[in-house]
C-alpha positions in Angstrom: 0.0 0.0 0.0 2.8 2.4 0.9 4.6 1.6 -2.4 1.5 2.5 -4.5 1.2 5.8 -2.6 4.8 6.7 -3.1 4.6 5.7 -6.8 1.5 7.9 -7.2 3.1 10.8 -5.5 6.3 10.6 -7.7 4.1 10.3 -10.8 2.2 13.5 -9.8 5.4 15.4 -9.1 7.0 14.3 -12.4 3.8 15.1 -14.3 3.4 18.5 -12.8 7.1 19.3 -13.5 6.6 18.4 -17.1 3.4 20.4 -17.4 5.1 23.4 -15.8 7.9 23.2 -18.4 5.3 23.2 -21.2 3.4 26.1 -19.7 6.6 28.2 -19.6 7.0 28.2 -23.4 5.2 31.6 -23.7 7.0 33.2 -20.7 10.1 35.2 -20.3 10.7 38.6 -21.8 9.0 39.7 -24.9 7.6 42.9 -26.5 4.3 43.4 -28.3 3.2 46.7 -30.0 -0.2 48.2 -30.7 -0.9 49.9 -34.0 -3.3 52.5 -35.1 -4.9 49.8 -37.2 -8.2 48.2 -36.1 -8.5 50.4 -33.0 -11.9 51.0 -31.5 -12.5 53.1 -28.3 -15.8 54.0 -26.6 -16.6 56.1 -23.6 -19.6 55.8 -21.2 -20.3 58.7 -18.9 -21.7 56.5 -16.1 -21.9 59.1 -13.3 -22.5 62.8 -13.2 -21.7 64.8 -16.2 -17.9 65.1 -16.8 -15.3 62.9 -15.1 -17.0 61.2 -12.2 -17.4 57.9 -10.3 -18.5 55.1 -12.7 -17.2 56.6 -16.0 -15.9 53.8 -18.2 -13.6 53.9 -21.3 -13.2 50.6 -23.2 -11.1 49.8 -26.3 -9.5 47.2 -28.5 -6.3 47.3 -30.6 -4.5 44.9 -32.9 -1.1 43.7 -31.7 2.0 43.0 -33.7 5.2 41.2 -32.5 8.8 42.5 -32.9 8.9 41.3 -36.5 5.8 43.2 -37.4 3.6 40.1 -37.7 0.0 40.0 -36.2 0.2 38.8 -32.6 -3.3 39.1 -31.2 -5.7 41.6 -29.7 -5.4 44.0 -26.7 -8.7 44.7 -25.0 -8.8 47.1 -22.1 -11.1 49.2 -19.9 -10.6 52.0 -17.4 -13.2 52.9 -14.7 -13.2 56.0 -12.5 -13.3 54.7 -8.9 -12.9 57.9 -6.9 -16.3 59.1 -5.7 -15.0 62.5 -4.4 -11.5 63.4 -5.4 -9.9 66.1 -3.2 -9.5 69.5 -4.7 -6.5 69.6 -7.1 -6.6 65.8 -7.6 -7.7 63.9 -10.7 -9.1 61.0 -8.6 -8.3 57.3 -9.1 -8.9 55.0 -12.0 -8.8 51.2 -12.3 -7.2 49.8 -15.4 -7.6 46.2 -16.7 -6.0 45.0 -19.9 -6.5 41.6 -21.7 -3.9 40.4 -24.2 -5.5 37.8 -26.3 -2.6 35.9 -27.9 -2.5 32.7 -30.0 -1.2 30.6 -27.1 -3.4 32.1 -24.3 -4.5 35.2 -22.6 -2.6 37.5 -20.2 -4.6 39.9 -17.8 -3.0 43.0 -16.4 -4.2 45.4 -13.8 -3.3 48.7 -12.1 -4.9 51.5 -10.0 -3.4 54.9 -10.7 -4.0 58.6 -10.4 -4.1 60.0 -14.0 -2.0 63.0 -14.9 -5.1 65.0 -15.9 -8.9 64.6 -15.4 -9.4 64.1 -19.2 -6.9 61.2 -19.1 -9.0 59.5 -16.4 -11.5 58.1 -18.8 -12.0 60.4 -21.7 -8.7 60.3 -23.6 -8.1 57.6 -26.2 -4.9 56.3 -24.7 -4.1 54.7 -21.4 -1.4 56.2 -19.2 2.0 54.6 -19.6 3.3 52.7 -16.7 3.9 49.4 -15.0 1.0 46.9 -14.8 0.8 43.7 -12.7 0.2 40.4 -14.3 -2.9 39.1 -12.4 -4.1 36.1 -14.4 -3.5 34.1 -17.6 -4.7 31.1 -19.6 -3.0 28.5 -21.8 0.8 29.0 -21.9 0.4 31.9 -19.4 -1.8 30.1 -16.9 0.7 30.3 -14.1 2.3 33.6 -15.3 3.6 36.1 -12.7 5.4 39.3 -13.3 4.8 42.7 -14.9 4.2 44.6 -18.1 5.6 48.0 -18.9 3.4 50.0 -21.2 5.0 52.9 -23.1 4.0 55.4 -25.8 6.4 55.3 -28.8 6.8 57.4 -31.9 4.0 57.3 -34.4 6.1 55.5 -37.1 8.4 52.6 -36.2 11.1 50.9 -38.3 8.4 48.9 -40.2 6.8 52.2 -41.3 3.5 51.2 -39.6 1.9 53.7 -37.2 3.0 52.3 -33.8 1.4 53.8 -30.8 2.5 51.8 -27.8 4.8 49.1 -26.7 4.1 46.4 -24.1 7.2 44.9 -22.6 6.4 41.7 -20.7 8.6 40.1 -18.1 7.0 36.9 -17.1 7.9 33.8 -15.0 5.7 30.7 -15.2 
């Protein structure tokens, strides 16, 4: 009876180690870019007129990899979460981003204070900064780490209108 239990435990450990190695295929450091192509942004003024609690901005962008090949979609939303920002403050916003890639999905999240009230939910681009990796599926199911989002020049080496880079640093 003890031998069967030990054998089963060893089989589980070996199986989970092999599964972990396969899951790590999509992890490490890599960069994706968003383009001006196939971008849709919508704004919902969910609270009082102007920037207020409950305002939501949602969007979707096409992604390309470092070689300029299609790499998936980036879907995101930002919600105003500060019911009464103090005088001189822009309040707080919750950002969530979903990177839908061929080998799985990566979810990022951040709470931040926008640089301006318009940036909170009414501008068409999310503030640059560091985002936590909070979930994933497929090759990214056990992903941990962060993503740095940055605005870049309008035209990259490929000549396409690049708007943002997303530099991932993941461990799985």
